[in-house]
N, C-alpha and C positions, 0 to 999 in steps of 0.2 A: 514156885508161884511167882508170876511176873509182878513187879512193883512199880508204882507211879507216884509221882508227886501229887497229881491231880487227876481224879476220875470225874467225868462229867457224864451224868445219865440224862439223855435227851438231846437230840440234835436240831431242835427248833431254833428260832432266832436267839432266845436266852442261852441255851446250851452251847450253840456255836460261838456266840460272843464270849462266853466263859472259857471255852478251849482256846481260842485265839488270844485272849488276855493272858492265859496261862503260859502260852508260848512266848509272849513278850517278856515274861519274867524268866525265861530260859528254863522252865520246868518241863519235866516229862509228862505228857498228857495222854490220857485215853478217853476218847469220846465214844460213847455208846448210843446207838440209835436202833430201835426195833423195826422202823419202817423206812421213812424217807427223810433225808437231811433237809432241813428248811422248815419242816412242820407246817403248822397252820399259817406261818408267815408267807408260805408260797402256795401250798395246796389248800383248797377249800377254805381260804380265809383272806388275809389282807391283800395279797397280790392279785389273787383271782377276782375277788369282789370289786377291787378298784380298777382292774382292767375292764370289767364289765361296766362299771360306772363311767369311765372315760369314754368307752365306745358309745354307751347309751346317750351320754351328754352330746356327743357329736351328732348323732341322729337326731336328737331333739332340737338342737340348734339349727341344723339344716332345715328341718320341717317348720320350725318357727318362721324361718325366712321365706321358704318357697310356697308353703300353703296359703300364707296371707296374700300372695300374689296370684293365686288361682291355679297354681301348678299341682301336678300329681304328687302325693306324699312319697318321700324317699323311704324304702324299706330295706333292711338286711335280713337274710335268712338266718336261722339259728346255726346252720352249718358255717356260715360266715363268721358269726360270733364265736363259735367254738374254735375255729381256726385261729382267730386273733388271740383267744385265750390260751390255747395250747402253745402258740409261739412264745407268748410272754412267760408262761410257766417253764418252758423248755430253756429259754435264755437264762433264767435264773438258776434253774436245776444244773445246767451245764457249768455255770460259774462255780457253784459249790463243789461239783464232782471234780473239776479240773483243779481247784484249789486244794482239796483234800489229797488228791493224788500226788501233787507236787510237794505238799508239806511232809509226805511219808518218805521222801527220797533222802539218800545219804547227804545230798547237798544241803538239805535243811536239818542235818543232824538227827533225823528220825525223831524229832521232838513230839510228833503227833502220831498216835496209833488210833485208828478207826475200827470199831468192832460193831458188826450187826448183831442184833439179838435182843432179848428181854433181859433186862437187868434186875437183880434182886439183891437187896442188902442182906448179908449173913450176919454181919455185926457192924460195929462203928467204922471198921476199915476194909472189910472184905466184901466183894461184890461178885455174885455168880451171874455169868452170862449164858443164856440158853438160846442157841440159834439152830433151828431145824433139828431138835432132838440131841444135839451135842452141847455139852456144857463145859465151862472153863471158870476157874476162879482167879481173880486178880486182887491186888491189895493196893490201896491208896492212902497217902497221908492225909489229903483232904478230899472230900467228896461234895460235888455240887448236884443237887436235884433240880432238874429243869425239864420235867416230863410233860409240861403243857396241860391242855384241857380238851374236852370234847363238848359238842352241843348237849345241852341238858334236855331231857325228854319230860313229858308230863304223864302222870298216872292215867291209866285207862286209854291212852292214845298209842296205837301201834305204829311205829315208824318203820316204813319199809324202803325208804329212800327212792321210791318210784312214784307213788301217788301222794303219800304223806312224807314230807321231806324235812331235813335240817340243812344247815349250810354245807354239810359233808356230801349231800346229794344233789343240791340245786344246780351246780355246775354241770352235772352229768345228764340232765333231761335231754330228750331227743328233739324237742321242738319247743317253741314258745307255747306255753299253756294258754288256752283261750281264757281261762279265769283262774285266779290264784288268791287264796286267803292266807294272810300272814298273821300268825298268832304272836303278838307282842309289839309294842310300839316304841321300843327303845331305839338305840342307835342302829343296830344291825337290821332290825325289822323295818325301820324307815328308810335305810339305805337300799334294801331290796325292793321296797315299794317304789322308791325313786327309779331304780334301774329298769324294773319291768314297765313302769308307766312311761318312762322316756322312750323305750322302744315302740310303744304305741300299739302293741299287738295283744296285750293281755288286760282283762278287766281285773283290777287289783282291789282287794278288800283288806283292811287292817283292823285287827281287834285290839282295842285299847281299854283296859279295865279302869283306867283313870279318866278324868275329865278332859285332859289334853295330852297329846303325844309329847315325848321328850320332857317329862315332868321335872327332871333335875335341872333344866335350863330356865331362863327367864321367860315370861309369857310372850314378850315381843318376838323372840326367836321362834318359839313353838308355834305361834300364830302364823308367822311368815311362811314356815316350812309347811304347815298344815294347809294353808290356802294355796300353795303351789302344788301339793299333792292332789288336792281336790280339782284344781284347774286342769291337771292332767288325768282326770277321770277316776282318781282314787277314792273309794268309799271308806271313811273312817268310822268305825263303830265305837263311839266314845261311851265311857261308863258302862261297858258291856262285860257281863260275866259269861265265860264259856261253859255252858252246861254239858255239852257233848261235841265231839268231833269224831267222825267215823267214815270208813270206806263203805260205800253202797253202790252196787252195780259199777264198779270201776271209777267212781267218782268220790268226791268228799262232800259229806253233808254236815253242817254244823249248826248248833242251836245256841242262841244268845238270850239272856235275860237282862232286864234293865231295872234300875231302881223304882220305876213306877209300876212295876209288876208285869209289864208286857214281855212277850217272847217273840223271837224271830228265827225262822228256819231258812237256811240258804244252801244251795247246791253249787259247787264249783268243780273245776277239773282237778286242781291240785291244792295242796296245803303245805305251807312252810312254817315250821316251829321255830321261833326266835325268841327263846325265853331264858337266855343266859348260857353259861358253860359250866362244866363240872371238872375240877381238877383231876388228872390221871395219877392216883396215888395208890390204888387198890393192890397192884402187884409188886409194889416196891419193897415189901418186907420191912416197913418202917418199924414194926414192933421188934424185929430182931436186933435192930440197932438202938432201940430206946428212943426213937424220934416221936415226939408227942404231936397230936393234932391240936388245932385251935379249939375254942369253946364251942364254935359252931359245928365241929366235927367234920369239916370239909377240907379246909386248908391246913398247911403245916405251920403251927405257931412259930413265928420267927421274930428275932430281935436284930433289926438291921441286917437281914438276909441270914443271920445265924439261927439254926433251929436249936431245939433243947439239947442237942448233942453238939459240943463246941467245934468239932472238926467237920461237921456236916451243915451244908448251906442250902437254902431253898430260894430259887429265883424264877421269875416269870409268873405264869398263871398259877402255879402250885404254891406261891408264897402268900396268896390271899390279899395282895395289895391292888394295884391298878393293872388290869389285864390288857395291856397294850404292848405292841412289839417294841416300840422305843423304850418303854419302862422296863421290859423284861431284859433287853440288852444292857441298860444302865444298871440294873440290879445285878446282872451277871458280872459285869466288869468290876462293879463295887465289891462283890463278894470275893473275887480273886485278889483284888488289891487288899482287901481286909485280911485274907488268908496268908498272903505272902509279902505284903508291903506294910502291914501294921498301921494303916491309916487311922487316925483318930475320928475323923469327920463322919457323921452319920449322913445317910441319904436324905435329901430334902425333896418332898413330894409337892411342895407348895407352888412350883413354877413349871408344872408339867405342861407342855404344849400338846394340844390335841386337835384333830380335825374330824368332822363328820361330813361324809360324802352324800350330800343332800342336794336339793335345789332350792336356793343356792347353797354352796358349800359353807359350813360353819367352823370356824377356828376358835379355839379358846385357851386361855391361860390364866391361872389364879381363880380368885373368887367371882361369882356373879352377884347380881342384886339380891336375889332371894337368900343366898347363903349369907350375906352381909346382914340381912334382917334377921335370919334365924340366930346368927351368932351375936346380935346386938351391937354390930359395928357401925358407927355413924360414918357416912361416906359422902363424897361428892361424885356425881356421875355426869359424863359428857357424851353426847352423841352427835355424829354427823352422817347424813345420808349420802349413799353412794352417788346420788344424782349431782352432787357438788364436787365430785373427784374427776379430774380431767381425763384420766386413763379409763375410767369407767364409762364416761361419755364416749370416748373414742372407740371403745369395744362394743358400744351399744348395749352394755349390760349395767344399768343404773339401779337395779333392784338390790338393796342391802344397806348395811350401815356399819359403822365403827361405834363401839362403845367402850370407854375407858372408866375404871372405877378407882378412885384415890381416897386416901385418908382425908377426913373432914377437919383438916388443920392447916397451918401455914406451910408445912412441909409438902403436903399433897404427894405422898409416896404411893406408887402404883400398887393396887392390891390385885387387880385383874383386868382383863380385856376380852371382849367378844367381837369377832368380825364375821359378818354375814354377807356373803357376796362372792363375786368372781375373784379368783387369786387370793382368797382368805388365808389360805395356809402359808402364803409367802410373806404375810405381814405380821406374823405372831412372834417370830423368834426374838426380835430385838427387845420386845417388852418382857418376854420371859427372862432375858438376861438381866434387865433392869431390876425386875422383882428379885431375882437371886442375889444381885449386888446391893439391893436396897438403896438405889440411887434416886435422886430427885428428877422430877419431870423436865427440869430446864435442860437436861442433857438431850432429851429428844427434840425440844423446841430449837436447839441450836445446830442440830445436824443438817447437813445439806443432802436432802434426798434426791434421787434420780427423778427426772421429770420427762414425760408423765409416768407416774407409777401409782399403784394402789396405796402403797405405804404412805403417800403424802397425806392420806386421811388420818393417820396417827398423829402426824405433826400439827394438823389443823385442830384436831381435838385438844392436844396439849396447849396450843396457842389460845384456844378458847378458855381453857381453865385459867390461863395467865392474863386473860383479857387483852390478847394481842393478835386475835384471828384476823384473817383476811376477809372472810364473810362474817357478818355480824348476825348473831342469833336474834337480836331484836328486829332485824329485817326479814330473815328467812326463818320464821318461827316454826314453819312446818318441816324444815329440813335440819334444823340445829336445835339442840336442847342441852341445858346445863342446869343441873339441880342438886340439891342436897337430899339425902335419904337418911332419916333418923327415926328409929322405932317404926319403920314402915311408912312413915309420912314423907311425901315428896314436897319439897319447897323449891320453886324456881329461884335460881341465883341471878342476881342483876348483872347483866353483861351488856356491852354496847351492841 
């Protein structure tokens, strides 16, 4: 029986990161993947959807310019879109393939062994690999479970990935649908609504069971994104309960009910279910190794990536934490360091930087206003409109704002930040670092930022808190805001 220091089950972003970190420690690693290395980070997920978003944004930007001048609208065929998407996926796929091949050479001391097949735990150390009917058993000192997740389905709705789709099938459609209903108004649902409305060839409908989309974010963000979706022709069914959704005559018919007792029946060409994801744990043989599930019975109950079995770790979507590529990779590295480096520090999820690919894009780190209210944390909040930022003016993209949340005391330590607007993702990392290091806002106020750049908005926010801002909130009251938020009550702060 072949033995390894580390067995990693799953070759998505988290599993691949775990295997590479194991190699850093000089360990003999076996990486097992039943399908394609890269997982949802490359296929039918992060890379593919963001490639679509980038392309659709360019189309939308061009049309915003030329249509207002009376010119004919620019259009891309779906074949052109698919070609761009395929090129992006192939580029990343080739990088993984070449990397794995080179790592398995004698030059690299054969530290990595890559196996294709379905892996199953036989006990706490032994793993069976089944590939096309042939099986083999290997043994590992440490095992990392990184099997990812799949789109969640809904009862009584038959997904065929042709007419009723999930994110696994939406990239493979043959043409732009004339009409599309998206079930779910969370991040992924809103991203696809943004993509298809940007291309301008699809009537998009979004079913939202709550009062507003993106309910986990502050209302100013949700409202701005919703207004832009509506501006691009998206219909948002708010406070709607989906009574049924079914295929009829090759199309999709869905029925909604509302709190006032009214009903609505609509026919569209296709439907996209965007109602979350389900961890891939069913075929892992967890019971054979004694790995326990969480109380929700879905994720693997873990303590700082360690499962109920001390030598088995869970990272990425199966861990039950934050289902993001960057977090999966961080968890994976941390698990390997914990296994072979005996590091005492626990992972900190308080300064996770995220981005939502919407119109405009939304980047976030730390707490937002409504979370502070829910947790009874008194805070100070400062906002600056994009229209006061030189780079945004130069780009002709002045829609959006910076919002920084700090403690309501003399130290004013940063608890969170939201950026809504162009280049939002480039502006978030420095604040994430300050939150991690628990450093005061003076650090940001004294940095020399590049000019012109979007990140100058951060500095102006901080200066406003310190009463040193270039533009004064007392003058630009509609563009600048500074207030305290205690028990849900906003009180303007006196600033020049």
